[in-house]
N, C-alpha and C positions, 0 to 999 in steps of 0.2 A: 335468497335462501330463507326458508322458514326458520323460526327460532328453535334452538336446541334447548332441552331442559336437562339439567343434571340433578339427580336425586342421590342423597347420601347422608351419612351421619355428620353432624356438625364438627366432630373432632376427628375426621377422617383425613389421613395423610394423602391417600390416593385421590380423594375428592379435590383436595387443594391443588395437586399436580394437574388435574384435569382443568380446573378453573383457571389456573395460571396460564396453561397452554392456550386455552380458548381465548382468554383476554388478550394475550400477546398476539394472537392470530387474527384479532378483530372479528371474532365470531360472536354474534349476538346470542346470548343464552340466559336462561333463568336458572337460579340456584334454589332448590327446594330441600331444606333439611328434613330428613326422615330418620326415625330410629329403628323401625321394623318394616319388613316387607308387606305386612298386612295393610299398611297405608296405601300401597301401590296396586295391590291386586284388583280392587274395584276399578281403578283407572285403566288397567290393561288386562281385561278378562282373558284368562287362559294363557297369558304370556309370562307370568311371573311364577316360577316354580318355588316350592318350599325351600329348596336348597340353593336358590339364586343368591348371588353375592352383590352387595353394595360396594361402590356406587354404581348407579345405573344411568346411562346416558340415553335419553329418548331423542332419536333423530326424527325428521319429518316422516309423516305417515305411520307413526307409532312403531318404528323399527327400534328395538332396544338392544343396547350393548351392555353386558353385565361385567362389572369390574374391569373395564377396558384399559389398555395402555394408551398413551398418546399416539403410538404407532397404529393401533387399531382404529382410533378415531380418524386420524389423518387418512388412512386407507379408505374408510367408508365415505369420507368427504371428497375422495378423488384427488387427494394431494400427492400421493406417492406414485411416482412414475419411473419408468425405466430409462436408462441412457439411450439417446437416439443415435449416437455414433460410437464406433469402436475406438476412435481417436479424436482428440480435440486439439485446437491450437493452444488453448489455455484452460486450465482447470483452476477454480477458485474455491477455497475451503473456508467457510464461515460467511454467514449472511447478515453480518452487522453492517454498520454504515460503510466501512472500508470495502467489504466484500461486495455489497450491493452496488456501490459506486463503480468498482472495477468491472463488475458484470455489465452494467449499463454501457460504460464507455467501450469495453472490449467488443461487445456484440454490435453496437451501433457503428463500429468501425470495420465490421466485416469479419471478425475473428469468430470461429466456431468456439462457443463458450459453454462450460458447464459449471454450475454453482451448487455446491454441496453444503447442506446445513444439517447438523445433528439434532437440533431442537426446533425452535420456532424462528421465523424471520425476525430480524431486528437485533439479535444479540443482547448485550446488557442495555444498550440504548433503548431497545424495544420494551423494556420494563419500566421506563421512566414515565411518570404521569404527565409531565409537561417539559418540553425543551423550548426555552424562550430566547436563547442567545444565538440561535442558528439563523444565518442570513436568509432573509426573504419571508420570515414568518413573524411579523410584528406582534401578533396576538399569541404566539406560541403554538406548539403542536405536540401531541402526545408522541412518545417514541414509537408506539405500535403503528400509529397512522402514518408517520413519516416513512417507516419501513415498508408499509403496505403500498404506498405511492411508488416507492423505489422498485418494489417487486413488480408492480404493474408495468413500469417502464422497461424493466429487464425482459419481461415476457413479450412485450411489444416488439422488442428488437431481436427476439428469437433465442434468448438464453434458455438452456435446459436447466431447470431447477429441481434438484433432488432433495426433498425435505425428509426430516427424521431419518437421516442416513448417517451411519458411523463407519469409519474405516478400521479394518483389522490390521492391515499391513500396508506400508508405503516404502517403496524403494526406487532408486534411480537406475535404470538399465539403458545403456546406449544413449545417454543424454536425455532420456524421456522419463517422466514420472509414471510409475505403475502403481495403482492403488487397488487393493482388494476391499470391497465394501461388504459389510454385514448383509447377508441375504444372497450372496453369490455373484453380484455384479463386479466387473473389473473395469477400471478407467485407465486410459492411457492418454497422456497429454505432452505436447512438445514443450510447454512451459507451465509454470504454476505460480499462483499468488496465494500465500498463506495469510488469511485474515481471520484467524480462529479466535482472536480476542483473549480475554482473561476471565477467570472465575473469581467470585468474591472469596476473600480470605476467611477461613473458619475461625471460630472463637477458641477452638482447642480446649474445651471444657469437658469434665466428666458428664456423662449422660447427654452430651450434645446430640449424638446420633439418635438417641431414644426420643428426643423431643423435635427432631428434624421434621418440619412441616406439621408439627403438632404444637406450635407455639414459637419455635425458632424457624425463621424464614430467611432465605438469602435472596436479596434483591429488594427493589423498591416497593413490591407488594401492591401494585395497582389493582389487582383483582380482589384484594381483601378490604379495601377502604370502607365500603358500605357495611361490611360485617363487623367493623370496629366501633360502631355507634355506641357512645357512652362508655367506652373502654379507656383504660390507661395504656397507651401504646408507647413502646420504646424503639428508637431508631439508633443503631450503632454506626457511627461514622461521622465525619465532618466535611465530606466533599459535596459536590453538586448533587449527586444521586441521593445522598442522605438528606440534603436540604430540601430538595423537591419532594421527597417522600414524606418528610415531616409536615410540609405545608399541605400536601394532599390529605394526609390523615387528620390534620387539624380541622378539616371541614366536617368531620363526622365524629371523631373521638372526643371523649371528655377532656383528655389531656395527652400531650405528646412530650416525651422526654428524649432529648438527644444525648447520647453517651459518647463523649469525645475524649480521646487520649491526650490531645494537646491542650494548651492553655488559652487558645482563642480559635475563632472560626475564620478570621480574616485571611489567614495564610492559606486556607484550603478551599474556601467557598467564594463563589462569585459575589461581587458587591451587591448586585440587585437582589440576590437571595438572602444575603446577610441582613440587609435593611428590612426585608419583609419579616424574617424570623424574629428580629428584635422587636417588632411591633406587635407580634402575636402573643397575647397574654396566655393562651392555652399551650404555648410551647416553652418549655424550660430546657436549659442546656447545662449538663453536668460536665465541667471541664476536668482535665487530669483524672479521668475516671475510666474504669473498665468493669464489665460484668465478670464476676469471678465464681459465681455459683448459680446453678439452675435448680428449681424446686418443683415438685409435682409428682403425682402418681402416674396416671396414664397420659396426661397432657401437661403442658407447662402451666404452673399456677403462681409462680413467683420467682424473683431473682435477687441476688445480692450484688450490689455495686460497690466497688472499692475505690476510694480516692487514692491515687498512686503516690501522692505527696505526703499525706498524713497517715495513710493506712487505715483510715476510718471506714467501717463497713456500714452500709445502709440497706435495709430490706424493702422490697416493693412487691405488691401484688399485681400481677399482670398475666395476660394470656397471649400477648402479642409482642414479639421482639423481631425486628427486621434488621438484618445485618447488611450494611453497605460499606465495607471497609476493604481497602487495598485491592490486590488482585494477584492471582496466580495464573500465568500464561498457559493456554491450552496447546501445549507443544509435545505431549508425550509421543505423538505420531513420529516425531523427528529423532527420537532417542537412538534409533539404530541406523540412522543415516549419517552422511558426512556434514550435515548442517551444524554450524557452530552456534551454541547457545551460551548465555551467561549463566552464572550460578543459580539464578532464580528461574531460568528456563526460557528467557526471552530470546528471540531470534536476532542474531547480530548481523548487521547489514553494512554495505558501503564502506565508507572510510573508517568506521569503527573496527572493521576486520583487520585493518592495517596496524592497529595499535595493540600494545600489550594489555592484557595477557592473551588476546585472541589471535594475534599474528603468528603464534607458534603452534596453533592447533589446526591449521588447514594448509593445503597445498596451494600457495599463492601463485599459481601459474596464469592467472588472469586478474585484471583490475575490475573489481565488482562495481556495478552502477550503484547509485545512491541507495536504492531499496533492494538491492540484490544480496542474497545470502552467499555463503561460501560455496554453494553449488550453482554453477552457471545455469541461468534460465529459471531459477527458483527465487521468487521475490517475496517480500513481507510487507504488509501494510496495516496501519492501525495500531491498536493497543498491544498486539502481540510482539511488536518490534521493539528491540532494545533502544532506549532513549527516545521513544515516541512521545508526542504531546497527547495527553489523554483528554481529547475534546472531539465531539462529533464532527466539527468542521474540518479539523486536521485529518481525521480518519477518512472522510470523503475525499479530501485532496490527495492523500497518499494513494487511495484506491485508483483515482484517475491517473496519477503520475505513474503508478506501477504499470498501467496499460501502455503508456508511451514507451516505457523501458522494455516491455514485452515485445512491442512492435519492432524495436531496434534489434533485440535479440533474435527474433524469428527471421528478420531480413538478413542478418549476418550469418545465420546458421542453417537456413532451410531455403 
């Protein structure tokens, strides 16, 4: 594919969303900041009207998309397809490591499989600049590249992949999952694997929404590293995603500051990342700290960081804050179903359903398998699952294990 070019204002939230989507999708593109349409009119004679809106995405052969959504771009690139079957053996929601693993194993073993992803392939792992502790990649691999390889495997085995698709309604009828997708499609599946993952926790600060994608970014920000040259970048969080993000920004930024609520990194960060961060003079770590105020007019210009032990406030000038903390499970789709969730929204599975307080909230007429929810034939894998291990390798393992349990369920019920 010829390279795509994205034109837009430097402080455009819409342009960031497009850059992030293309980066996570491993699409090669150039980013060209422009302030007015006059810059583009000579490049595209007769194609840029006076009332055209930025950002503009230039596809091969000078086809222009004006202020497009990621759905518009995915459609033009031929990524949005229709379901090939009215009913599947298994539907998988979420194309992170767990969902991709489940899709590969399910289809390779002969199950008719559909994989539905509401954003880009890879999930949170797809935003990581580098994953170095995953088996088989001694030199590491970016999250987006790992996800793309898995996608290619899934396609090879015949998985139907529905990208940039959201569900409006999900219900279980006659033991099968019925899902209404935005756009009018309906999916029916004999079994289901939920691998919808988690979203990063919000800072919950005044003006946070005003600065969203205008200085406050959620995720590791792999698409923005080059744009942070000579800047003071802040990374909120102390886990592996935050650590990798800090090391990635360190290559370009003047300084990187990690804002960590705890009093150390050793309890939340892998040892190999910890030792590297400690050796980087451009990285500082503020322990027992939290961002408490955001400052700026139209875009982020500065922040206030508070030491939670002393109450001391410190002001910093910055245009870039990347938030990689905690996680909120993507399980709103289950709120009107019989699936049991914990207070935070995680899907409860297997033996945990037999324990208080969950054992009183479902009809325990069957013994759930290890990854099975309170609805027979509906399984959960990866970060979305209650008590899961938040690692890529464990998510991949759970995806594969879920397919084994799906096979058993289908054999016993169909």
